[in-house]
Every structure is written in C-alpha cells, then in structure tokens.
C-alpha positions, 0 to 999 in steps of 0.5 A: 511155166518154162520160157519160150527158149527153154520150151523150144530147146526141150522140144528138140532134145533126145531121149535114150532108148534102153532096148539095146539092153532089154526090151522091157522090165518084164521081158522074157530076155531079162528073165532068161538072163537072170535064170542063166546067171543063176545056173552058171553061178552054181555051176561055177562054184561047183567046179572052182571053189577050193580048187584054184591052187591046183589049177594050171595057168590055162585052167585058171584063165578059163575060169576067170573068163567064165567068171567074167561072162557071169559078171557081164550078165549082172552088169547088163541087168543092173545097168538097165535097172539103174538107167530106168531109175535115173530116168524116173526115180519117182515112179514106184514101179521103177523103184520096185523094179530096181530094188528087185533086180538088186536083190536078185543079183545080190543073191545070185552073186553070193555064190561067187564071193569065194572066187576073188577071196580064194584068188587073193589067198594064193601065194605070190610065187604060186600065182606068178608060176601060173601067170607064165601061161599067156592066157592067164597073163592077159588078166595080170592087171586085173589080178594086180588090182584085185590083190591090192585089197588082199590085206583087207579081205575078211573070211568067206562067211563074213564077206558073204554076210556083208554082201547079202546085207548091202541091199538092206544097208548102204544101198537102201539108204542111198535109194532113200536119198535118191527118191527124196531128192527126186520127189522134192519140189522147190517153191519159187514164186508160182512155180514148183521146180525140181531140185535140178531146175531150182539149182539152175536158177542160181546162174540166172542173170537176175540177182533177185531170181538167184536170191529167191532160188537160193533161199527157196532151195535152202528152205526146202532142204532145211525142211528135210535136213533131219532126214539127210543128216540121218542118212549121212550119219548112218552111212558114215557109221556103216563105212566106219564099221566096215573100215575097222573090220577091214583094217583101213587106217583112215576113212578115205583109205579104201577110195585111194586103193580102189583108185589105184593111187598112192596116198602121198599122190592124193595128199600132194594134190590136196596140199597143192590146191589148198595152198593155191586157194589165195591165187585162184579162187580168192583172187578170182571171186574178188574180181567177180565181186567188183565186176558185179558191183558188190561189196560181198558175194552171197552163195547165190552169186557164185555162178552168176553170169557176168555183166554183158553175158547174155548167154543166149539159148544154144540149141541142141544141134548147135551144141552137137556141132560145136562139140563134134567139130572140136573133137574132130579138129584134134582127132577124126577118130574121136569125132567119129565115135562121138557122132554115134551117140547123136546118131543113135538113141544113146543120150537122154538130155531133156530135164523133167520131173523125177529124172536124176539131176546133173549128168553122167556117162554109164558104160553098161557092158562092152557088148552094148554101149554107153548111155549119157544122161544130161539135163540140158538147159541151152546154156554155154555151161551145158555145152561144156557138160555135153563135151565132158560126158561125151568124153566119158562115152568115147573113152568107154567105147575105146576101152570096151575091147579090153573086156568087162574086167579090164575095161573100167578105169579108176576114177582118177583116170576116168575123168581124163577123157571127159576133161580133155574133151571139155578143154578141146571144146572150150579152146575151139570156141574161144579161138573162134571168138573175135569180140574181146568182151565176149572172149573175156566172158568166155574166159571167166566162165571157163575159170569158174568151171575149173574152180568148180572142178578143182577148188570146189571138189577139193573143198568137198573132199576136205568136208568129207574128211572132217565129217567122217573123222568127226563121226567116229566120235559120235553122231553129228547133228545137222547143225554140226555138219552145217558148221563143217560145211560153212567153215570149209566153204569160207576157207576155199572161196575166200573173203569175197563171200559172206554166207547167209544161214540157209547155205549151211544145208547145201551140203545135203544136195551133193549125191557123191557124199552118199553114193561114192564117199571121197570120190570128189577129188578125182575131178580135181585129179583129172582136171589138173592132169588134163591141164598138164597133158594139154600143155604138152600137146599145145607146146608140141610141133606139128609132128609131135601133135600128130604123135600125141593123138596116137598116144592119147588114143592108146591111153584111152584104149588101155582102160584099166590095164595100166596105172597112172605112172605107165599111162603118163610116162609116154607124155613125160609126166609123173603125177607122183612129182609134187611139181606136176600138180602145180603145172595144172594149177598154173593153167588156171592161174594163167587164165586169171592173170589174163582176166586181170590184164583185160579188166 
C-alpha cells in the first residue's frame, strides 16, 4: 500500500483530457478525419505525382501546403492514439485502437510516399529557380533538411514496401516491448509494483529497501530477458538491413542526419565527455561512497539520497509554484505560457498501473497544444522533471507558429528549452536556500542529475554503438549484451562501484534503445549546450540579460527553421568548436569542486 504522503500527493495530481484532439476513440470526428485524409491523399497523388519538375515556385508551394494539411490530420490521429496508449498500455482495447490507427494511417500515407522522393530527385538548379518565389521560400528549411536524406533514398516501390511493412516490423516489436514493460509486476515484500514504481525505490533513503528493489527489478527482468534480447536483436538487425540498403556507413549515421548535426560534432561531444569521466563521475561517486560510509557502491546506491536529505514530500501546488516562479524570474512570457499547462488539463502526473514510465512532452499538432506525461512522486527530482518537461511544452507552443513541417526541432536542439528550464528552477531554489547543509545536499542532487544526463547518456550511447556494431557479426545472447552493458557502466561510473550480477540485465528497461536508437546523446548535447548558454546569461550585465531573454525566445520560436550554428551564433557560441563542450562540462566540474570544498 502507498504511504500517507504518496497517497495525499496522488489525490491532488492532474490528469489530462484528450478531448481537445478527439471526443472518443469511436467518435464521428475521428472517423471523418480519416475519411477526409484518404480522400485528400488520393486527390493529392492525382494532381502532383510526376508533375513537380514542371510546376512553378508558387504552384509547388501550394502543393507543399496541401501535403502539410494532410500530415496534420495524421499527426492529430496518431497523437491521440499514442497518448491513449501511454495512459494505459495494458488495456487491450486501447492497444487494439492504437494498432488500428497505425495501420490505417500507414495505408493512407502510402499514397504520399512519392512526394518527398520526387522532390529529392529535382536537380539543385531546378529547385533553386523555384525557390525564388517567396511562397516556396518559406519552406526552404524543410526542403534543406529533406534533401539531407537524398543520397539515402530508394526507388519508390521499395520505399512504399518498407513503409507499409513497418506496422508488422519495427513498430510491432516496439509495441511488444511497451506492453511487456507495462504489464510487468515487481514483487517487493508484499507489494506488487509497476516497473516505474520499483525504479523509484532505488532512491529510497533506506539502503535495505534500495537493495531489495534492485534485486527484485533484476529478477523480474531476468525472467523476461530472452524476450528483451530477442526484441533488441531483431530491431538491431532490422536497422542494419535498412542502413545497408540506404548506404549509411555506421549504425548511428541516420540519427546524426536526422538531428541535422555533423558526425564530427557528435564525436567531439562524446570524446569530451568520455575523457572527463575521471574528473566528473569517478570523482563524485568516490565522494558519495565516503558520505554514505561505504567502501564500495552498488548499483542501488547510485541515486541514494545523501545523509541528512529527508527529501520531504513536495505537493503538486508547491512544485507548480516553484517552477513557474523560476520561469517568471527569467521571462514573464515563459511563465505565462507555462501556466496554461496547469490551468488547463494538459498534464497527466499520477503514477498508476499500465501508464508509461518516465516523462515526456508530446507536441501533437500546432492547431491543438502539447501534452505532458509525468509520474510524480513528490520528490525534489520530480520537481526538476516537471521543470524539464514544461520547458519542452513551452518550446513546442512557441514553435507552433512555424507550422507542422517547420515547427519541430532536431533532438539535439529539442532538449535546449527543457534543460534550460530545469537549470532556471534549480538555480532559483538553490539561491533561496540559506541552510549550508541543505544547500550542499541540493548541489549534490543537481550534480547527480547532470551526471545522469551527460555521463550516463553518453555511456548509453557507447553501449548502443558497441551493441549494434557487434550485432552485425551475428545475433547476441542476453549474456553478451549484458557483458557490454557492464563494461560500459564500469568505465563510466568508475572504481567506486562494484556491480552485482543482476545489474547485467538493467539495459533492458531503457525504452530509447527500442524506440529511438542513438537518441540518447541528445540529452548530453542539450545539457552541455545549456550549461554554455546559461554561462553567457549569468555573466552578462543587466542590459545583456534583458537582450538574452529576447534572443532566447527567438531561438525557441525558430522551431526547425535553423540549425545549431545559426541558433547559437547570436550568443557567441559554436558547437563545432571542441572547446565548446568543455565549457559545459566545466560547469559540472565546478559544482563538484564546490562540494569537495564544502565537505
């Protein structure tokens, strides 16, 4: 049974209302949208297929606008289905609904596959001549990003085949993973916990509770490890086949292209972080072991609260006030937009069986609004998660004016507003704390969050690189995958840790490995970028800080119309400079220095 604090917090937590998308899964509005999308897709193919080269710039602009309108319908339908599924993936009717919507949208969108392929077959000189028209020039950033994939596209029939088979391929395996995780129960004493609730126990102040949770999670995943290994092997092989047909040199090449970031920029980030393991994670966890009075840390000690950290339950209203106050101190506009998420039913925060673990912000479509999913347990870390996801939501609202095709940002830049919002909240709460002991605990908690975001995510990225590279030589056993995981974790976390055997299966709970291969470095990219960005803000004069706010909001409003070089230039920053990443990592090292001095 939940304790009194958890129960009282749960009673006050909001749930989202998805009726802004559709009234119900069997609503007439949803059925009408699907019928309209099919009619429009067929009409679109009839008037555009094979005719793009002969169109004027203005005509092509109108065709792209028509294509965008159809994509909005798809986006609305699939957002509704995915959010329903995230709310309860154990309900078979909801699972059936999501699969039905996925199959229907996939079938309709097959009529449109020709469009982006044909656009990419246009010669540069032909397209540039059309872009002289102002109406088409609006779509230049979208066309620029589309043509990044030009060398990797296949002929139309192959593209259509791969598109239609996805619902029985990668998407189906991902659904199996989600439903398995959602249906798992972790036995802890007399309790039957969801995976999310059990993972939350790993930050319990009682070491015996943490150990029991760590071993129970390991046992539960060990019982399913053959299935998780099969899912992982299958998806990695599926990706390898796709990469070979599309002529991607490395398993991670597609992700870098889709993030609109150069390989050397990602390599510079990874090199900077891995070379900083000793001065960051190794140094911090050695201190933490001493604070906890332990010769060695176990995996269940990584997120343990420090001695003296009561981390009393923080109510939802208090969390809301803290986050909005921090946003408002930096920018009233950010706070105004953020407040809408609390005033309207746009957040689902209550942990419950069947609900997706973790947290996310879903942008849906520009004509509606984003939705936030959290699993709020009333801890300081949950407040920071709220600040993080609200940053995503505010960013998505600000970028919505760019439209469906131009509003979404690459993953590397999508983390900017979320991490910045989290930093604003942390700095505000830290500045208000007068107790040196409590301030030290807060600083250590922030360091741990940053290590989780930077060191841990780069370790995840290295795990994926090694796993996908090894898979190219043949299927991997669960033990082989576990060995890669343990080696990477040992190198990243350092000599303060020793790992008990059950930790070898903990790779299996990370959904990004399944849904978005090589996504994880975007977190480290965003954190280091924001550290450098916040340094510019913090060191500025009053006038410079006022100007910074305007430039920052403009950066968020730009959505996907600009790449990282253009977005960072107004702040005097350049992510292609290796020294840029060290600036971000120096912030973490500085916090650890402060902790060493206070200790």
